[in-house]
C-alpha positions as CSV (number, residue, x, y, z in Angstrom):
1,M,21.4,-6.8,-15.4
2,P,19.3,-9.9,-14.5
3,A,15.9,-10.0,-16.2
4,R,14.1,-10.0,-12.8
5,L,15.3,-6.5,-12.1
6,E,14.1,-4.9,-15.3
7,G,10.9,-3.3,-16.5
8,P,7.6,-4.6,-15.2
9,S,9.2,-7.0,-12.7
10,L,11.0,-4.2,-11.0
11,V,7.9,-2.1,-10.8
12,V,5.8,-4.9,-9.4
13,G,8.5,-5.7,-6.9
14,M,8.8,-2.1,-5.7
15,Y,4.9,-2.0,-5.5
16,A,4.8,-5.1,-3.3
17,F,7.6,-3.8,-1.1
18,I,5.9,-0.5,-0.5
19,V,2.6,-2.1,0.3
20,S,4.3,-4.6,2.6
21,F,6.2,-1.7,4.3
22,A,2.9,0.1,4.8
23,G,1.5,-3.0,6.6
24,V,4.5,-3.3,8.8
25,A,4.4,0.4,9.7
26,G,0.7,0.1,10.5
27,A,1.3,-2.9,12.7
28,L,4.1,-1.0,14.5
29,I,1.9,2.0,15.0
30,G,-0.9,-0.1,16.4
31,T,1.5,-1.8,18.7
32,F,3.6,1.1,20.1
33,A,1.6,4.3,19.6
34,P,-0.9,3.8,22.5
35,D,2.1,3.4,24.9
36,L,4.0,6.3,23.5
37,L,1.0,8.6,23.4
38,G,-0.4,7.5,26.7
39,T,-3.9,7.2,25.3
40,E,-5.9,4.9,23.1
41,L,-6.1,5.4,19.4
42,D,-9.4,6.3,17.7
43,P,-10.8,3.9,15.1
44,V,-10.0,4.6,11.5
45,A,-12.5,4.6,8.6
46,L,-11.4,2.9,5.4
47,F,-12.8,5.0,2.6
48,G,-15.1,6.7,5.1
49,V,-17.3,3.6,5.2
50,L,-15.7,0.6,7.0
51,E,-14.6,1.3,10.5
52,I,-11.4,-0.5,11.5
53,Q,-10.3,-0.8,15.1
54,P,-6.8,0.5,15.8
55,T,-5.2,-2.8,16.6
56,P,-1.9,-3.8,15.1
57,V,-3.7,-6.0,12.5
58,G,-6.4,-3.4,11.8
59,L,-3.9,-0.7,11.2
60,A,-1.7,-3.0,9.1
61,V,-4.7,-3.8,6.9
62,Y,-5.7,-0.1,6.7
63,G,-2.2,0.9,5.6
64,M,-1.8,-1.9,3.1
65,V,-5.3,-1.4,1.4
66,T,-4.9,2.4,1.3
67,I,-1.4,2.4,-0.2
68,A,-2.3,-0.5,-2.6
69,L,-5.1,1.5,-4.0
70,L,-3.4,4.9,-4.0
71,L,-0.5,3.4,-5.9
72,G,-2.2,0.6,-7.8
73,V,-4.9,2.6,-9.5
74,P,-2.5,5.1,-11.1
75,L,-0.1,2.4,-12.0
76,A,-2.9,0.4,-13.7
77,L,-3.9,3.5,-15.6
78,V,-0.3,4.0,-16.8
79,V,-0.1,0.4,-18.0
80,Y,-3.4,0.7,-19.8
81,V,-2.5,3.9,-21.5
82,S,1.0,2.8,-22.5
83,N,-0.3,-0.5,-23.9
84,R,-3.1,1.1,-25.8
85,F,-1.5,4.2,-27.2
86,D,2.2,3.6,-27.3
87,D,3.3,2.1,-30.7
88,D,6.4,0.7,-29.2
89,A,4.6,-1.0,-26.2
90,V,5.2,-4.7,-25.6
């Protein structure tokens, strides 16, 4: 198997793909949902603090930031614990 498809490179690639997919999904929702629902979308609050308008770019940013943090924080914790406590860690 090529080195780029193993271990950390695979995980980082999957992480980037999932975050990008969330951005594309947010942009599609912002583009087509108002027409399909027949009404305007309500603004979303990022972390309950920052209000983002439901435009295609706004929903793409909202989706990417939310997924990046929801997946990135646990992933960073796993890397930290495995490097600190695993005797066989690289």
